[in-house]
PDB file with SEQRES, HELIX, SHEET and CRYST1 records, atoms N, CA, C and O in Angstrom:
SEQRES   1 A   46  MET LEU THR SER PRO LYS GLU TYR VAL GLN LYS TRP ILE          
SEQRES   2 A   46  ARG SER SER ASN TYR ALA PHE SER ASN ILE CYS ILE ARG          
SEQRES   3 A   46  TRP ILE LYS LEU TYR GLY PHE THR PHE ILE LYS ILE VAL          
SEQRES   4 A   46  ILE GLY ARG PHE HIS LEU VAL                                  
HELIX    1 AA1 PRO A    5  TRP A   27  1                                  23    
HELIX    2 AA2 ILE A   28  GLY A   32  3                                   5    
HELIX    3 AA3 PHE A   33  LEU A   45  1                                  13    
CRYST1    1.000    1.000    1.000  90.00  90.00  90.00 P 1           1          
ATOM      1  N   MET A   1       0.836  -1.189   0.012  1.00  0.00           N  
ATOM      2  CA  MET A   1       0.002  -0.015   0.010  1.00  0.00           C  
ATOM      3  C   MET A   1       0.859   1.248  -0.015  1.00  0.00           C  
ATOM      4  O   MET A   1       1.955   1.257   0.546  1.00  0.00           O  
ATOM      5  N   LEU A   2       0.387   2.300  -0.648  1.00  0.00           N  
ATOM      6  CA  LEU A   2       1.152   3.544  -0.720  1.00  0.00           C  
ATOM      7  C   LEU A   2       1.123   4.279   0.595  1.00  0.00           C  
ATOM      8  O   LEU A   2       0.171   4.168   1.367  1.00  0.00           O  
ATOM      9  N   THR A   3       2.185   5.038   0.844  1.00  0.00           N  
ATOM     10  CA  THR A   3       2.406   5.712   2.111  1.00  0.00           C  
ATOM     11  C   THR A   3       1.456   6.896   2.319  1.00  0.00           C  
ATOM     12  O   THR A   3       0.990   7.127   3.434  1.00  0.00           O  
ATOM     13  N   SER A   4       1.172   7.637   1.261  1.00  0.00           N  
ATOM     14  CA  SER A   4       0.358   8.840   1.403  1.00  0.00           C  
ATOM     15  C   SER A   4      -0.528   9.091   0.161  1.00  0.00           C  
ATOM     16  O   SER A   4      -0.172   8.687  -0.946  1.00  0.00           O  
ATOM     17  N   PRO A   5      -1.662   9.748   0.352  1.00  0.00           N  
ATOM     18  CA  PRO A   5      -2.508  10.115  -0.789  1.00  0.00           C  
ATOM     19  C   PRO A   5      -1.773  10.974  -1.830  1.00  0.00           C  
ATOM     20  O   PRO A   5      -1.999  10.847  -3.034  1.00  0.00           O  
ATOM     21  N   LYS A   6      -0.901  11.839  -1.339  1.00  0.00           N  
ATOM     22  CA  LYS A   6      -0.136  12.726  -2.217  1.00  0.00           C  
ATOM     23  C   LYS A   6       0.734  11.899  -3.186  1.00  0.00           C  
ATOM     24  O   LYS A   6       0.837  12.226  -4.368  1.00  0.00           O  
ATOM     25  N   GLU A   7       1.336  10.859  -2.685  1.00  0.00           N  
ATOM     26  CA  GLU A   7       2.178   9.980  -3.506  1.00  0.00           C  
ATOM     27  C   GLU A   7       1.303   9.279  -4.542  1.00  0.00           C  
ATOM     28  O   GLU A   7       1.705   9.156  -5.698  1.00  0.00           O  
ATOM     29  N   TYR A   8       0.146   8.831  -4.161  1.00  0.00           N  
ATOM     30  CA  TYR A   8      -0.786   8.189  -5.064  1.00  0.00           C  
ATOM     31  C   TYR A   8      -1.213   9.117  -6.189  1.00  0.00           C  
ATOM     32  O   TYR A   8      -1.248   8.719  -7.354  1.00  0.00           O  
ATOM     33  N   VAL A   9      -1.545  10.381  -5.828  1.00  0.00           N  
ATOM     34  CA  VAL A   9      -1.957  11.404  -6.772  1.00  0.00           C  
ATOM     35  C   VAL A   9      -0.818  11.667  -7.780  1.00  0.00           C  
ATOM     36  O   VAL A   9      -1.058  11.757  -8.985  1.00  0.00           O  
ATOM     37  N   GLN A  10       0.411  11.786  -7.276  1.00  0.00           N  
ATOM     38  CA  GLN A  10       1.569  12.055  -8.117  1.00  0.00           C  
ATOM     39  C   GLN A  10       1.748  10.886  -9.142  1.00  0.00           C  
ATOM     40  O   GLN A  10       2.006  11.125 -10.321  1.00  0.00           O  
ATOM     41  N   LYS A  11       1.610   9.674  -8.682  1.00  0.00           N  
ATOM     42  CA  LYS A  11       1.756   8.493  -9.568  1.00  0.00           C  
ATOM     43  C   LYS A  11       0.629   8.472 -10.607  1.00  0.00           C  
ATOM     44  O   LYS A  11       0.863   8.148 -11.772  1.00  0.00           O  
ATOM     45  N   TRP A  12      -0.570   8.811 -10.192  1.00  0.00           N  
ATOM     46  CA  TRP A  12      -1.742   8.837 -11.124  1.00  0.00           C  
ATOM     47  C   TRP A  12      -1.517   9.915 -12.158  1.00  0.00           C  
ATOM     48  O   TRP A  12      -1.749   9.666 -13.341  1.00  0.00           O  
ATOM     49  N   ILE A  13      -1.074  11.108 -11.773  1.00  0.00           N  
ATOM     50  CA  ILE A  13      -0.795  12.212 -12.715  1.00  0.00           C  
ATOM     51  C   ILE A  13       0.274  11.782 -13.712  1.00  0.00           C  
ATOM     52  O   ILE A  13       0.149  12.010 -14.915  1.00  0.00           O  
ATOM     53  N   ARG A  14       1.313  11.164 -13.200  1.00  0.00           N  
ATOM     54  CA  ARG A  14       2.423  10.690 -14.039  1.00  0.00           C  
ATOM     55  C   ARG A  14       1.925   9.688 -15.101  1.00  0.00           C  
ATOM     56  O   ARG A  14       2.264   9.798 -16.279  1.00  0.00           O  
ATOM     57  N   SER A  15       1.107   8.703 -14.656  1.00  0.00           N  
ATOM     58  CA  SER A  15       0.620   7.640 -15.568  1.00  0.00           C  
ATOM     59  C   SER A  15      -0.359   8.237 -16.561  1.00  0.00           C  
ATOM     60  O   SER A  15      -0.350   7.861 -17.733  1.00  0.00           O  
ATOM     61  N   SER A  16      -1.219   9.178 -16.110  1.00  0.00           N  
ATOM     62  CA  SER A  16      -2.206   9.772 -17.041  1.00  0.00           C  
ATOM     63  C   SER A  16      -1.485  10.677 -18.038  1.00  0.00           C  
ATOM     64  O   SER A  16      -1.850  10.707 -19.213  1.00  0.00           O  
ATOM     65  N   ASN A  17      -0.491  11.397 -17.601  1.00  0.00           N  
ATOM     66  CA  ASN A  17       0.302  12.211 -18.559  1.00  0.00           C  
ATOM     67  C   ASN A  17       1.015  11.340 -19.585  1.00  0.00           C  
ATOM     68  O   ASN A  17       1.121  11.713 -20.754  1.00  0.00           O  
ATOM     69  N   TYR A  18       1.503  10.180 -19.151  1.00  0.00           N  
ATOM     70  CA  TYR A  18       2.185   9.258 -20.052  1.00  0.00           C  
ATOM     71  C   TYR A  18       1.218   8.725 -21.107  1.00  0.00           C  
ATOM     72  O   TYR A  18       1.537   8.645 -22.293  1.00  0.00           O  
ATOM     73  N   ALA A  19      -0.011   8.352 -20.617  1.00  0.00           N  
ATOM     74  CA  ALA A  19      -1.039   7.846 -21.542  1.00  0.00           C  
ATOM     75  C   ALA A  19      -1.447   8.948 -22.522  1.00  0.00           C  
ATOM     76  O   ALA A  19      -1.586   8.697 -23.719  1.00  0.00           O  
ATOM     77  N   PHE A  20      -1.637  10.163 -22.016  1.00  0.00           N  
ATOM     78  CA  PHE A  20      -2.046  11.290 -22.860  1.00  0.00           C  
ATOM     79  C   PHE A  20      -0.979  11.578 -23.914  1.00  0.00           C  
ATOM     80  O   PHE A  20      -1.313  11.807 -25.076  1.00  0.00           O  
ATOM     81  N   SER A  21       0.275  11.572 -23.536  1.00  0.00           N  
ATOM     82  CA  SER A  21       1.357  11.834 -24.487  1.00  0.00           C  
ATOM     83  C   SER A  21       1.418  10.746 -25.546  1.00  0.00           C  
ATOM     84  O   SER A  21       1.693  11.026 -26.712  1.00  0.00           O  
ATOM     85  N   ASN A  22       1.161   9.497 -25.142  1.00  0.00           N  
ATOM     86  CA  ASN A  22       1.108   8.397 -26.138  1.00  0.00           C  
ATOM     87  C   ASN A  22       0.019   8.608 -27.139  1.00  0.00           C  
ATOM     88  O   ASN A  22       0.222   8.385 -28.333  1.00  0.00           O  
ATOM     89  N   ILE A  23      -1.168   9.043 -26.674  1.00  0.00           N  
ATOM     90  CA  ILE A  23      -2.262   9.355 -27.561  1.00  0.00           C  
ATOM     91  C   ILE A  23      -1.907  10.443 -28.535  1.00  0.00           C  
ATOM     92  O   ILE A  23      -2.181  10.349 -29.732  1.00  0.00           O  
ATOM     93  N   CYS A  24      -1.288  11.482 -28.003  1.00  0.00           N  
ATOM     94  CA  CYS A  24      -0.848  12.618 -28.851  1.00  0.00           C  
ATOM     95  C   CYS A  24       0.136  12.161 -29.902  1.00  0.00           C  
ATOM     96  O   CYS A  24      -0.008  12.527 -31.068  1.00  0.00           O  
ATOM     97  N   ILE A  25       1.132  11.375 -29.533  1.00  0.00           N  
ATOM     98  CA  ILE A  25       2.132  10.854 -30.452  1.00  0.00           C  
ATOM     99  C   ILE A  25       1.480  10.015 -31.569  1.00  0.00           C  
ATOM    100  O   ILE A  25       1.843  10.134 -32.740  1.00  0.00           O  
ATOM    101  N   ARG A  26       0.517   9.172 -31.185  1.00  0.00           N  
ATOM    102  CA  ARG A  26      -0.205   8.353 -32.114  1.00  0.00           C  
ATOM    103  C   ARG A  26      -0.984   9.191 -33.071  1.00  0.00           C  
ATOM    104  O   ARG A  26      -0.974   8.933 -34.275  1.00  0.00           O  
ATOM    105  N   TRP A  27      -1.670  10.201 -32.561  1.00  0.00           N  
ATOM    106  CA  TRP A  27      -2.484  11.106 -33.355  1.00  0.00           C  
ATOM    107  C   TRP A  27      -1.573  11.856 -34.379  1.00  0.00           C  
ATOM    108  O   TRP A  27      -1.910  11.959 -35.559  1.00  0.00           O  
ATOM    109  N   ILE A  28      -0.426  12.368 -33.898  1.00  0.00           N  
ATOM    110  CA  ILE A  28       0.482  13.107 -34.758  1.00  0.00           C  
ATOM    111  C   ILE A  28       1.005  12.169 -35.871  1.00  0.00           C  
ATOM    112  O   ILE A  28       1.127  12.596 -37.019  1.00  0.00           O  
ATOM    113  N   LYS A  29       1.311  10.912 -35.548  1.00  0.00           N  
ATOM    114  CA  LYS A  29       1.793   9.951 -36.544  1.00  0.00           C  
ATOM    115  C   LYS A  29       0.729   9.695 -37.616  1.00  0.00           C  
ATOM    116  O   LYS A  29       1.046   9.546 -38.796  1.00  0.00           O  
ATOM    117  N   LEU A  30      -0.557   9.644 -37.180  1.00  0.00           N  
ATOM    118  CA  LEU A  30      -1.653   9.354 -38.088  1.00  0.00           C  
ATOM    119  C   LEU A  30      -2.030  10.563 -38.952  1.00  0.00           C  
ATOM    120  O   LEU A  30      -2.177  10.457 -40.170  1.00  0.00           O  
ATOM    121  N   TYR A  31      -2.182  11.705 -38.292  1.00  0.00           N  
ATOM    122  CA  TYR A  31      -2.796  12.874 -38.917  1.00  0.00           C  
ATOM    123  C   TYR A  31      -1.846  14.064 -39.103  1.00  0.00           C  
ATOM    124  O   TYR A  31      -2.154  14.987 -39.858  1.00  0.00           O  
ATOM    125  N   GLY A  32      -0.712  14.049 -38.430  1.00  0.00           N  
ATOM    126  CA  GLY A  32       0.241  15.163 -38.464  1.00  0.00           C  
ATOM    127  C   GLY A  32       0.676  15.474 -39.882  1.00  0.00           C  
ATOM    128  O   GLY A  32       0.658  16.639 -40.278  1.00  0.00           O  
ATOM    129  N   PHE A  33       1.065  14.481 -40.657  1.00  0.00           N  
ATOM    130  CA  PHE A  33       1.621  14.714 -41.972  1.00  0.00           C  
ATOM    131  C   PHE A  33       0.562  15.288 -42.881  1.00  0.00           C  
ATOM    132  O   PHE A  33       0.844  16.209 -43.647  1.00  0.00           O  
ATOM    133  N   THR A  34      -0.654  14.769 -42.818  1.00  0.00           N  
ATOM    134  CA  THR A  34      -1.752  15.298 -43.622  1.00  0.00           C  
ATOM    135  C   THR A  34      -2.078  16.725 -43.256  1.00  0.00           C  
ATOM    136  O   THR A  34      -2.306  17.564 -44.127  1.00  0.00           O  
ATOM    137  N   PHE A  35      -2.100  17.000 -41.962  1.00  0.00           N  
ATOM    138  CA  PHE A  35      -2.382  18.340 -41.440  1.00  0.00           C  
ATOM    139  C   PHE A  35      -1.329  19.328 -41.921  1.00  0.00           C  
ATOM    140  O   PHE A  35      -1.665  20.444 -42.317  1.00  0.00           O  
ATOM    141  N   ILE A  36      -0.037  18.924 -41.890  1.00  0.00           N  
ATOM    142  CA  ILE A  36       1.051  19.775 -42.324  1.00  0.00           C  
ATOM    143  C   ILE A  36       0.913  20.067 -43.820  1.00  0.00           C  
ATOM    144  O   ILE A  36       1.139  21.197 -44.253  1.00  0.00           O  
ATOM    145  N   LYS A  37       0.543  19.054 -44.613  1.00  0.00           N  
ATOM    146  CA  LYS A  37       0.354  19.237 -46.045  1.00  0.00           C  
ATOM    147  C   LYS A  37      -0.762  20.245 -46.307  1.00  0.00           C  
ATOM    148  O   LYS A  37      -0.618  21.097 -47.183  1.00  0.00           O  
ATOM    149  N   ILE A  38      -1.842  20.173 -45.590  1.00  0.00           N  
ATOM    150  CA  ILE A  38      -2.961  21.102 -45.735  1.00  0.00           C  
ATOM    151  C   ILE A  38      -2.536  22.503 -45.395  1.00  0.00           C  
ATOM    152  O   ILE A  38      -2.863  23.442 -46.120  1.00  0.00           O  
ATOM    153  N   VAL A  39      -1.810  22.667 -44.303  1.00  0.00           N  
ATOM    154  CA  VAL A  39      -1.318  23.986 -43.886  1.00  0.00           C  
ATOM    155  C   VAL A  39      -0.388  24.573 -44.928  1.00  0.00           C  
ATOM    156  O   VAL A  39      -0.539  25.731 -45.318  1.00  0.00           O  
ATOM    157  N   ILE A  40       0.582  23.774 -45.385  1.00  0.00           N  
ATOM    158  CA  ILE A  40       1.534  24.243 -46.409  1.00  0.00           C  
ATOM    159  C   ILE A  40       0.798  24.597 -47.704  1.00  0.00           C  
ATOM    160  O   ILE A  40       1.108  25.601 -48.346  1.00  0.00           O  
ATOM    161  N   GLY A  41      -0.203  23.747 -48.092  1.00  0.00           N  
ATOM    162  CA  GLY A  41      -1.040  23.993 -49.268  1.00  0.00           C  
ATOM    163  C   GLY A  41      -1.750  25.327 -49.218  1.00  0.00           C  
ATOM    164  O   GLY A  41      -1.778  26.079 -50.192  1.00  0.00           O  
ATOM    165  N   ARG A  42      -2.329  25.605 -48.045  1.00  0.00           N  
ATOM    166  CA  ARG A  42      -3.061  26.860 -47.846  1.00  0.00           C  
ATOM    167  C   ARG A  42      -2.068  28.044 -47.886  1.00  0.00           C  
ATOM    168  O   ARG A  42      -2.347  29.091 -48.471  1.00  0.00           O  
ATOM    169  N   PHE A  43      -0.926  27.844 -47.258  1.00  0.00           N  
ATOM    170  CA  PHE A  43       0.077  28.897 -47.216  1.00  0.00           C  
ATOM    171  C   PHE A  43       0.556  29.260 -48.644  1.00  0.00           C  
ATOM    172  O   PHE A  43       0.718  30.435 -48.974  1.00  0.00           O  
ATOM    173  N   HIS A  44       0.771  28.248 -49.459  1.00  0.00           N  
ATOM    174  CA  HIS A  44       1.147  28.476 -50.850  1.00  0.00           C  
ATOM    175  C   HIS A  44       0.081  29.145 -51.695  1.00  0.00           C  
ATOM    176  O   HIS A  44       0.372  29.943 -52.586  1.00  0.00           O  
ATOM    177  N   LEU A  45      -1.182  28.794 -51.389  1.00  0.00           N  
ATOM    178  CA  LEU A  45      -2.301  29.407 -52.092  1.00  0.00           C  
ATOM    179  C   LEU A  45      -2.407  30.913 -51.735  1.00  0.00           C  
ATOM    180  O   LEU A  45      -2.789  31.717 -52.586  1.00  0.00           O  
ATOM    181  N   VAL A  46      -2.084  31.281 -50.533  1.00  0.00           N  
ATOM    182  CA  VAL A  46      -2.115  32.683 -50.112  1.00  0.00           C  
ATOM    183  C   VAL A  46      -0.783  33.355 -50.603  1.00  0.00           C  
ATOM    184  O   VAL A  46      -0.568  34.545 -50.369  1.00  0.00           O  
TER     185      VAL A  46                                                      
END                                                                             
């Protein structure tokens, strides 16, 4: 068992941040290149 609620909260924040960053990395890998192409395309049109 964990020693304090504070320690538990810190571990939960760390694990949730890790999961969130993994989701972001996955999203960037899937959609990032397409998004960049759209942005560059619009920039060239302007």
